[in-house]
N, C-alpha and C positions, 0 to 999 in steps of 0.2 A: 412751654406748657407740656405737662405730662398727663396722660390718661392711661390707666391700666398698665403701668410700667413698674418693673422691679429693678432695683439697683442698690448699691451700697449707699447708706445714709450717713454722711459724716466723713467721706473720703475713703481712699483705698485701704487704709489701715484699720478702718472701723469694724467693729464686731456687729454692727447693726445693718440689717437689710430693710429697705423701705419698699413696700408694695403700694405704690401711689395710685389711689383711686382717681384722684385729680390733683394737679398742682398748677395753679396760675399764680406765680410769685407776687404779682402786683395786687392780688385779691385774697386768696386763701389756698390752703392745701388740706386734703384728707388723706391720711396715710396709715396703713397697717404696718407696725414696726415689729421686726423679729430681732431680739437681742440675743446673740449667741453668747455662751458662757465666756466670761472674761471681760476685759475692757481695754480700750486703747489708752496709752499713757499720755493723754492730753486733756487738761481742763479746758473748757470752752464756754463761750456765751452762745447766743443764737441770733439769727437775723430776723426772728419772728417771735411773737408770743404764742404759746401753745397750751391747749387743754388736752390732757392725755388721760385715757381710761385704761387702767391696767386689767388685762384679760386673763393672763395665765403666767405662771412662774413668779419669781421674785427677783427684784433688783435692789442693789444698794447704791444710793446716790451719795456722792462725796463732794463737799464744797471746799473751796480753797480756805475757808475760815476754820476748817476742821470739823464742821457739822456733818453728821451722817444721818441718812434717813432711809429706811427700807420701804419699798412700795410692793404691794401684793394685789392679787385679784380683788376687784371691787373698789380699789382706791382710785381717786380722781386727783390729778395733779395739775396745777396751773404753773407754767414755767414762763416767767417774763423774759424778755430779750436779754436783760442784764444778769440773769442767773448764771453764775460762773461755776460749773460743776463737771463731773464725769459720772457715768453710770456703769455699774458692774453687774452683769446678770449672774445670779447665783444658781447653782445646781442645774445647768442646762439652759435650754432656750426659754426666753420669756417673751410674751406678746403684749402689745398695747395698740390702741387705736388713738391716733392723735389728730386734732383739728388745729391747724396753724393759721395764724393771721398773715397779713401782708409782710413781705420781706423788707427790711432796712437794707441800705447799701453795703454795710459792713458788719462784721462780728469779730470776736477775738478768740485766739487759742493761746494757751500756755504750754509750751513743749518742755516737759520736765527733763527729758534726756539732754536737751540743749540749754536748759535754764533760760528760755527766752519767750517773750510774748510776740505774737504776730497778729496783724490785722488782715482779715480775709475779705474778699468780695465774691460775687457770683462766679461759679466755676472753681471755687477754692483758690483763686489767685491771690497771692500775697501782695498787699498794697502798703504795708508799713510794719 
């Protein structure tokens, strides 16, 4: 459980910092996200469904299918667990408020540099 905690969101190479108002993985999370400019070169799914409100700045979302979508202030995005994407903040920091549902046991990442998929679990431990 996290309450009023700040940390990298998405692992040590992530460009995203999460300011967790509350995180109870079995129930829900509320987190203010700061996306620093750039992106980590890993497509990923999520352990949770999320509803995200874009507050400031702009990001470009890229899917493995080749689909791109820009998100700007005022936009609301639903991200299902199986959404396989990466997000690139454009022109400096971007901010969003995210409401996340309960966590599943695993999620996936595609590591482009190594051309491989990995399955992760809590603590970003590789399980497959």
